[in-house]
PyMOL Python script that loads the backbone (N, CA, C, O; Angstrom):
from pymol import cmd

cmd.read_pdbstr("""\
ATOM      1  N   MET A   1      72.164 109.411  62.337  1.00  0.00           N
ATOM      2  CA  MET A   1      72.193 110.637  63.098  1.00  0.00           C
ATOM      3  C   MET A   1      71.965 111.801  62.136  1.00  0.00           C
ATOM      4  O   MET A   1      72.610 111.894  61.092  1.00  0.00           O
ATOM      5  N   LYS A   2      71.049 112.676  62.500  1.00  0.00           N
ATOM      6  CA  LYS A   2      70.748 113.836  61.657  1.00  0.00           C
ATOM      7  C   LYS A   2      71.598 115.029  62.077  1.00  0.00           C
ATOM      8  O   LYS A   2      72.169 115.715  61.228  1.00  0.00           O
ATOM      9  N   THR A   3      71.684 115.279  63.373  1.00  0.00           N
ATOM     10  CA  THR A   3      72.484 116.381  63.912  1.00  0.00           C
ATOM     11  C   THR A   3      73.337 115.830  65.051  1.00  0.00           C
ATOM     12  O   THR A   3      72.803 115.170  65.943  1.00  0.00           O
ATOM     13  N   PRO A   4      74.641 116.078  65.048  1.00  0.00           N
ATOM     14  CA  PRO A   4      75.504 115.558  66.109  1.00  0.00           C
ATOM     15  C   PRO A   4      75.101 116.092  67.491  1.00  0.00           C
ATOM     16  O   PRO A   4      74.383 117.085  67.606  1.00  0.00           O
ATOM     17  N   TYR A   5      75.578 115.414  68.520  1.00  0.00           N
ATOM     18  CA  TYR A   5      75.292 115.810  69.898  1.00  0.00           C
ATOM     19  C   TYR A   5      75.774 117.229  70.159  1.00  0.00           C
ATOM     20  O   TYR A   5      76.896 117.595  69.809  1.00  0.00           O
ATOM     21  N   ASN A   6      74.905 118.024  70.783  1.00  0.00           N
ATOM     22  CA  ASN A   6      75.230 119.397  71.152  1.00  0.00           C
ATOM     23  C   ASN A   6      75.321 119.449  72.674  1.00  0.00           C
ATOM     24  O   ASN A   6      74.291 119.431  73.348  1.00  0.00           O
ATOM     25  N   PRO A   7      76.548 119.514  73.238  1.00  0.00           N
ATOM     26  CA  PRO A   7      76.685 119.496  74.698  1.00  0.00           C
ATOM     27  C   PRO A   7      76.089 120.739  75.378  1.00  0.00           C
ATOM     28  O   PRO A   7      75.674 120.669  76.534  1.00  0.00           O
ATOM     29  N   ASP A   8      76.045 121.867  74.670  1.00  0.00           N
ATOM     30  CA  ASP A   8      75.468 123.078  75.263  1.00  0.00           C
ATOM     31  C   ASP A   8      73.961 122.934  75.469  1.00  0.00           C
ATOM     32  O   ASP A   8      73.426 123.411  76.470  1.00  0.00           O
ATOM     33  N   LYS A   9      73.277 122.286  74.537  1.00  0.00           N
ATOM     34  CA  LYS A   9      71.825 122.091  74.635  1.00  0.00           C
ATOM     35  C   LYS A   9      71.460 120.702  75.150  1.00  0.00           C
ATOM     36  O   LYS A   9      70.290 120.421  75.410  1.00  0.00           O
ATOM     37  N   ASP A  10      72.477 119.819  75.299  1.00  0.00           N
ATOM     38  CA  ASP A  10      72.269 118.444  75.747  1.00  0.00           C
ATOM     39  C   ASP A  10      71.221 117.747  74.883  1.00  0.00           C
ATOM     40  O   ASP A  10      70.251 117.186  75.393  1.00  0.00           O
ATOM     41  N   VAL A  11      71.434 117.790  73.559  1.00  0.00           N
ATOM     42  CA  VAL A  11      70.460 117.214  72.638  1.00  0.00           C
ATOM     43  C   VAL A  11      71.169 116.636  71.413  1.00  0.00           C
ATOM     44  O   VAL A  11      72.236 117.103  71.013  1.00  0.00           O
ATOM     45  N   ILE A  12      70.555 115.618  70.835  1.00  0.00           N
ATOM     46  CA  ILE A  12      71.020 115.035  69.579  1.00  0.00           C
ATOM     47  C   ILE A  12      69.771 114.696  68.761  1.00  0.00           C
ATOM     48  O   ILE A  12      68.755 114.297  69.330  1.00  0.00           O
ATOM     49  N   PHE A  13      69.832 114.846  67.460  1.00  0.00           N
ATOM     50  CA  PHE A  13      68.683 114.550  66.610  1.00  0.00           C
ATOM     51  C   PHE A  13      69.029 113.426  65.646  1.00  0.00           C
ATOM     52  O   PHE A  13      70.140 113.360  65.119  1.00  0.00           O
ATOM     53  N   TYR A  14      68.052 112.535  65.421  1.00  0.00           N
ATOM     54  CA  TYR A  14      68.216 111.412  64.514  1.00  0.00           C
ATOM     55  C   TYR A  14      67.191 111.519  63.396  1.00  0.00           C
ATOM     56  O   TYR A  14      66.187 112.219  63.531  1.00  0.00           O
ATOM     57  N   THR A  15      67.446 110.821  62.286  1.00  0.00           N
ATOM     58  CA  THR A  15      66.445 110.754  61.226  1.00  0.00           C
ATOM     59  C   THR A  15      65.261 109.938  61.743  1.00  0.00           C
ATOM     60  O   THR A  15      65.403 109.175  62.699  1.00  0.00           O
ATOM     61  N   ASN A  16      64.122 110.094  61.130  1.00  0.00           N
ATOM     62  CA  ASN A  16      62.910 109.421  61.594  1.00  0.00           C
ATOM     63  C   ASN A  16      62.560 108.273  60.659  1.00  0.00           C
ATOM     64  O   ASN A  16      61.456 108.225  60.118  1.00  0.00           O
ATOM     65  N   ASP A  17      63.503 107.339  60.464  1.00  0.00           N
ATOM     66  CA  ASP A  17      63.297 106.223  59.552  1.00  0.00           C
ATOM     67  C   ASP A  17      62.507 105.074  60.173  1.00  0.00           C
ATOM     68  O   ASP A  17      61.861 104.316  59.450  1.00  0.00           O
ATOM     69  N   VAL A  18      62.545 104.932  61.496  1.00  0.00           N
ATOM     70  CA  VAL A  18      61.880 103.826  62.186  1.00  0.00           C
ATOM     71  C   VAL A  18      60.746 104.395  63.032  1.00  0.00           C
ATOM     72  O   VAL A  18      60.986 105.254  63.880  1.00  0.00           O
ATOM     73  N   PRO A  19      59.498 103.928  62.814  1.00  0.00           N
ATOM     74  CA  PRO A  19      58.374 104.501  63.546  1.00  0.00           C
ATOM     75  C   PRO A  19      58.406 104.235  65.047  1.00  0.00           C
ATOM     76  O   PRO A  19      57.903 105.048  65.823  1.00  0.00           O
ATOM     77  N   GLY A  20      58.990 103.106  65.476  1.00  0.00           N
ATOM     78  CA  GLY A  20      59.056 102.789  66.897  1.00  0.00           C
ATOM     79  C   GLY A  20      57.690 102.466  67.483  1.00  0.00           C
ATOM     80  O   GLY A  20      56.750 102.152  66.753  1.00  0.00           O
ATOM     81  N   VAL A  21      57.587 102.543  68.791  1.00  0.00           N
ATOM     82  CA  VAL A  21      56.350 102.257  69.499  1.00  0.00           C
ATOM     83  C   VAL A  21      55.557 103.545  69.649  1.00  0.00           C
ATOM     84  O   VAL A  21      56.106 104.575  70.040  1.00  0.00           O
ATOM     85  N   GLN A  22      54.280 103.489  69.341  1.00  0.00           N
ATOM     86  CA  GLN A  22      53.438 104.674  69.472  1.00  0.00           C
ATOM     87  C   GLN A  22      52.557 104.523  70.704  1.00  0.00           C
ATOM     88  O   GLN A  22      51.855 103.523  70.858  1.00  0.00           O
ATOM     89  N   VAL A  23      52.600 105.525  71.580  1.00  0.00           N
ATOM     90  CA  VAL A  23      51.805 105.520  72.803  1.00  0.00           C
ATOM     91  C   VAL A  23      51.028 106.828  72.860  1.00  0.00           C
ATOM     92  O   VAL A  23      51.617 107.908  72.820  1.00  0.00           O
ATOM     93  N   ALA A  24      49.717 106.731  72.952  1.00  0.00           N
ATOM     94  CA  ALA A  24      48.881 107.933  73.078  1.00  0.00           C
ATOM     95  C   ALA A  24      48.750 108.283  74.549  1.00  0.00           C
ATOM     96  O   ALA A  24      48.409 107.430  75.369  1.00  0.00           O
ATOM     97  N   VAL A  25      49.023 109.539  74.883  1.00  0.00           N
ATOM     98  CA  VAL A  25      48.908 110.023  76.261  1.00  0.00           C
ATOM     99  C   VAL A  25      47.677 110.913  76.330  1.00  0.00           C
ATOM    100  O   VAL A  25      47.595 111.919  75.626  1.00  0.00           O
ATOM    101  N   ASN A  26      46.734 110.551  77.165  1.00  0.00           N
ATOM    102  CA  ASN A  26      45.485 111.292  77.308  1.00  0.00           C
ATOM    103  C   ASN A  26      45.583 112.339  78.411  1.00  0.00           C
ATOM    104  O   ASN A  26      46.538 112.348  79.187  1.00  0.00           O
ATOM    105  N   GLY A  27      44.593 113.214  78.473  1.00  0.00           N
ATOM    106  CA  GLY A  27      44.541 114.232  79.514  1.00  0.00           C
ATOM    107  C   GLY A  27      44.624 113.604  80.890  1.00  0.00           C
ATOM    108  O   GLY A  27      43.977 112.589  81.150  1.00  0.00           O
ATOM    109  N   GLY A  28      45.410 114.194  81.773  1.00  0.00           N
ATOM    110  CA  GLY A  28      45.570 113.681  83.123  1.00  0.00           C
ATOM    111  C   GLY A  28      46.632 112.600  83.241  1.00  0.00           C
ATOM    112  O   GLY A  28      46.913 112.127  84.342  1.00  0.00           O
ATOM    113  N   GLU A  29      47.226 112.203  82.121  1.00  0.00           N
ATOM    114  CA  GLU A  29      48.288 111.200  82.124  1.00  0.00           C
ATOM    115  C   GLU A  29      49.622 111.871  81.837  1.00  0.00           C
ATOM    116  O   GLU A  29      49.663 113.008  81.366  1.00  0.00           O
ATOM    117  N   TYR A  30      50.705 111.171  82.119  1.00  0.00           N
ATOM    118  CA  TYR A  30      52.024 111.717  81.826  1.00  0.00           C
ATOM    119  C   TYR A  30      52.971 110.582  81.495  1.00  0.00           C
ATOM    120  O   TYR A  30      52.675 109.415  81.751  1.00  0.00           O
ATOM    121  N   MET A  31      54.114 110.933  80.924  1.00  0.00           N
ATOM    122  CA  MET A  31      55.149 109.950  80.613  1.00  0.00           C
ATOM    123  C   MET A  31      56.465 110.450  81.170  1.00  0.00           C
ATOM    124  O   MET A  31      56.702 111.654  81.263  1.00  0.00           O
ATOM    125  N   ILE A  32      57.306 109.519  81.533  1.00  0.00           N
ATOM    126  CA  ILE A  32      58.648 109.842  82.019  1.00  0.00           C
ATOM    127  C   ILE A  32      59.640 109.174  81.074  1.00  0.00           C
ATOM    128  O   ILE A  32      59.534 107.980  80.791  1.00  0.00           O
ATOM    129  N   PHE A  33      60.601 109.950  80.591  1.00  0.00           N
ATOM    130  CA  PHE A  33      61.642 109.424  79.718  1.00  0.00           C
ATOM    131  C   PHE A  33      62.981 109.527  80.435  1.00  0.00           C
ATOM    132  O   PHE A  33      63.327 110.574  80.981  1.00  0.00           O
ATOM    133  N   ASN A  34      63.717 108.444  80.427  1.00  0.00           N
ATOM    134  CA  ASN A  34      65.070 108.439  80.974  1.00  0.00           C
ATOM    135  C   ASN A  34      66.040 108.901  79.888  1.00  0.00           C
ATOM    136  O   ASN A  34      65.697 108.892  78.706  1.00  0.00           O
ATOM    137  N   PRO A  35      67.244 109.302  80.280  1.00  0.00           N
ATOM    138  CA  PRO A  35      68.206 109.781  79.274  1.00  0.00           C
ATOM    139  C   PRO A  35      68.498 108.759  78.171  1.00  0.00           C
ATOM    140  O   PRO A  35      68.825 109.148  77.050  1.00  0.00           O
ATOM    141  N   TRP A  36      68.390 107.487  78.463  1.00  0.00           N
ATOM    142  CA  TRP A  36      68.686 106.461  77.457  1.00  0.00           C
ATOM    143  C   TRP A  36      67.474 106.112  76.597  1.00  0.00           C
ATOM    144  O   TRP A  36      67.583 105.299  75.679  1.00  0.00           O
ATOM    145  N   ASP A  37      66.318 106.718  76.883  1.00  0.00           N
ATOM    146  CA  ASP A  37      65.113 106.465  76.094  1.00  0.00           C
ATOM    147  C   ASP A  37      65.017 107.455  74.938  1.00  0.00           C
ATOM    148  O   ASP A  37      64.937 108.665  75.148  1.00  0.00           O
ATOM    149  N   GLY A  38      65.026 106.936  73.737  1.00  0.00           N
ATOM    150  CA  GLY A  38      64.795 107.813  72.591  1.00  0.00           C
ATOM    151  C   GLY A  38      63.321 108.184  72.536  1.00  0.00           C
ATOM    152  O   GLY A  38      62.465 107.333  72.779  1.00  0.00           O
ATOM    153  N   HIS A  39      63.011 109.422  72.226  1.00  0.00           N
ATOM    154  CA  HIS A  39      61.611 109.828  72.123  1.00  0.00           C
ATOM    155  C   HIS A  39      61.463 110.907  71.054  1.00  0.00           C
ATOM    156  O   HIS A  39      62.433 111.561  70.670  1.00  0.00           O
ATOM    157  N   LYS A  40      60.253 111.074  70.592  1.00  0.00           N
ATOM    158  CA  LYS A  40      59.961 112.008  69.506  1.00  0.00           C
ATOM    159  C   LYS A  40      59.022 113.090  70.037  1.00  0.00           C
ATOM    160  O   LYS A  40      57.807 112.892  70.060  1.00  0.00           O
ATOM    161  N   PRO A  41      59.562 114.216  70.459  1.00  0.00           N
ATOM    162  CA  PRO A  41      58.708 115.288  70.967  1.00  0.00           C
ATOM    163  C   PRO A  41      57.864 115.914  69.861  1.00  0.00           C
ATOM    164  O   PRO A  41      58.208 115.828  68.682  1.00  0.00           O
ATOM    165  N   LYS A  42      56.780 116.530  70.243  1.00  0.00           N
ATOM    166  CA  LYS A  42      55.866 117.244  69.345  1.00  0.00           C
ATOM    167  C   LYS A  42      55.125 116.333  68.383  1.00  0.00           C
ATOM    168  O   LYS A  42      54.577 116.811  67.390  1.00  0.00           O
ATOM    169  N   ALA A  43      55.091 115.038  68.649  1.00  0.00           N
ATOM    170  CA  ALA A  43      54.307 114.124  67.816  1.00  0.00           C
ATOM    171  C   ALA A  43      52.859 114.196  68.274  1.00  0.00           C
ATOM    172  O   ALA A  43      52.596 114.373  69.464  1.00  0.00           O
ATOM    173  N   ALA A  44      51.922 114.061  67.354  1.00  0.00           N
ATOM    174  CA  ALA A  44      50.505 114.146  67.703  1.00  0.00           C
ATOM    175  C   ALA A  44      49.731 113.066  66.969  1.00  0.00           C
ATOM    176  O   ALA A  44      50.015 112.761  65.811  1.00  0.00           O
ATOM    177  N   ALA A  45      48.753 112.494  67.650  1.00  0.00           N
ATOM    178  CA  ALA A  45      47.829 111.565  67.025  1.00  0.00           C
ATOM    179  C   ALA A  45      46.566 112.351  66.727  1.00  0.00           C
ATOM    180  O   ALA A  45      45.785 112.628  67.636  1.00  0.00           O
ATOM    181  N   GLY A  46      46.354 112.711  65.481  1.00  0.00           N
ATOM    182  CA  GLY A  46      45.217 113.551  65.132  1.00  0.00           C
ATOM    183  C   GLY A  46      45.574 115.026  65.287  1.00  0.00           C
ATOM    184  O   GLY A  46      46.682 115.434  64.938  1.00  0.00           O
ATOM    185  N   GLU A  47      44.656 115.817  65.801  1.00  0.00           N
ATOM    186  CA  GLU A  47      44.872 117.259  65.980  1.00  0.00           C
ATOM    187  C   GLU A  47      45.792 117.530  67.169  1.00  0.00           C
ATOM    188  O   GLU A  47      45.548 117.005  68.255  1.00  0.00           O
ATOM    189  N   PRO A  48      46.842 118.332  66.995  1.00  0.00           N
ATOM    190  CA  PRO A  48      47.694 118.707  68.137  1.00  0.00           C
ATOM    191  C   PRO A  48      46.894 119.493  69.173  1.00  0.00           C
ATOM    192  O   PRO A  48      45.966 120.224  68.827  1.00  0.00           O
ATOM    193  N   MET A  49      47.259 119.339  70.436  1.00  0.00           N
ATOM    194  CA  MET A  49      46.611 120.049  71.534  1.00  0.00           C
ATOM    195  C   MET A  49      47.682 120.723  72.376  1.00  0.00           C
ATOM    196  O   MET A  49      48.834 120.289  72.376  1.00  0.00           O
ATOM    197  N   PRO A  50      47.312 121.789  73.100  1.00  0.00           N
ATOM    198  CA  PRO A  50      48.288 122.416  74.005  1.00  0.00           C
ATOM    199  C   PRO A  50      48.718 121.426  75.085  1.00  0.00           C
ATOM    200  O   PRO A  50      47.907 120.658  75.601  1.00  0.00           O
ATOM    201  N   ILE A  51      50.002 121.459  75.413  1.00  0.00           N
ATOM    202  CA  ILE A  51      50.510 120.585  76.468  1.00  0.00           C
ATOM    203  C   ILE A  51      51.370 121.382  77.427  1.00  0.00           C
ATOM    204  O   ILE A  51      51.834 122.473  77.096  1.00  0.00           O
ATOM    205  N   LYS A  52      51.581 120.847  78.598  1.00  0.00           N
ATOM    206  CA  LYS A  52      52.548 121.395  79.543  1.00  0.00           C
ATOM    207  C   LYS A  52      53.716 120.435  79.557  1.00  0.00           C
ATOM    208  O   LYS A  52      53.530 119.225  79.687  1.00  0.00           O
ATOM    209  N   LYS A  53      54.913 120.962  79.425  1.00  0.00           N
ATOM    210  CA  LYS A  53      56.104 120.133  79.360  1.00  0.00           C
ATOM    211  C   LYS A  53      57.051 120.569  80.462  1.00  0.00           C
ATOM    212  O   LYS A  53      57.362 121.752  80.599  1.00  0.00           O
ATOM    213  N   ILE A  54      57.502 119.607  81.240  1.00  0.00           N
ATOM    214  CA  ILE A  54      58.457 119.887  82.310  1.00  0.00           C
ATOM    215  C   ILE A  54      59.680 119.011  82.061  1.00  0.00           C
ATOM    216  O   ILE A  54      59.554 117.804  81.854  1.00  0.00           O
ATOM    217  N   ILE A  55      60.848 119.615  82.080  1.00  0.00           N
ATOM    218  CA  ILE A  55      62.082 118.869  81.921  1.00  0.00           C
ATOM    219  C   ILE A  55      62.879 119.005  83.212  1.00  0.00           C
ATOM    220  O   ILE A  55      63.181 120.112  83.659  1.00  0.00           O
ATOM    221  N   VAL A  56      63.212 117.864  83.801  1.00  0.00           N
ATOM    222  CA  VAL A  56      64.027 117.845  85.017  1.00  0.00           C
ATOM    223  C   VAL A  56      65.251 117.016  84.713  1.00  0.00           C
ATOM    224  O   VAL A  56      65.133 115.861  84.303  1.00  0.00           O
ATOM    225  N   LYS A  57      66.407 117.578  84.906  1.00  0.00           N
ATOM    226  CA  LYS A  57      67.652 116.856  84.682  1.00  0.00           C
ATOM    227  C   LYS A  57      68.368 116.751  86.016  1.00  0.00           C
ATOM    228  O   LYS A  57      68.592 117.750  86.700  1.00  0.00           O
ATOM    229  N   ILE A  58      68.726 115.514  86.379  1.00  0.00           N
ATOM    230  CA  ILE A  58      69.406 115.270  87.644  1.00  0.00           C
ATOM    231  C   ILE A  58      70.810 114.787  87.315  1.00  0.00           C
ATOM    232  O   ILE A  58      70.986 113.785  86.621  1.00  0.00           O
ATOM    233  N   LYS A  59      71.797 115.501  87.813  1.00  0.00           N
ATOM    234  CA  LYS A  59      73.190 115.142  87.536  1.00  0.00           C
ATOM    235  C   LYS A  59      73.569 113.873  88.286  1.00  0.00           C
ATOM    236  O   LYS A  59      73.328 113.741  89.486  1.00  0.00           O
ATOM    237  N   GLU A  60      74.161 112.958  87.560  1.00  0.00           N
ATOM    238  CA  GLU A  60      74.632 111.725  88.175  1.00  0.00           C
ATOM    239  C   GLU A  60      76.068 111.922  88.651  1.00  0.00           C
ATOM    240  O   GLU A  60      76.793 112.771  88.131  1.00  0.00           O
ATOM    241  N   ASN A  61      76.464 111.144  89.625  1.00  0.00           N
ATOM    242  CA  ASN A  61      77.869 111.190  90.103  1.00  0.00           C
ATOM    243  C   ASN A  61      78.770 110.480  89.146  1.00  0.00           C
ATOM    244  O   ASN A  61      79.978 110.411  89.371  1.00  0.00           O
TER     245      ASN A  61
END
""", "prot")
cmd.dss("prot")
cmd.show_as("cartoon", "prot")
cmd.util.cbc("prot")
cmd.orient("prot")
């Protein structure tokens, strides 16, 4: 763990020691991440491009 969980921002940061699975998302495609899915935002394959990012959080009971 790089930065402990921040309940105000609902975020936690980890070191990037394991590359994990790399998936390229092309124009017109999208990905959905669940709260239990670790992901690396702002990663780019080649030249970074402008993106639209939408975050929806649904409170569970």
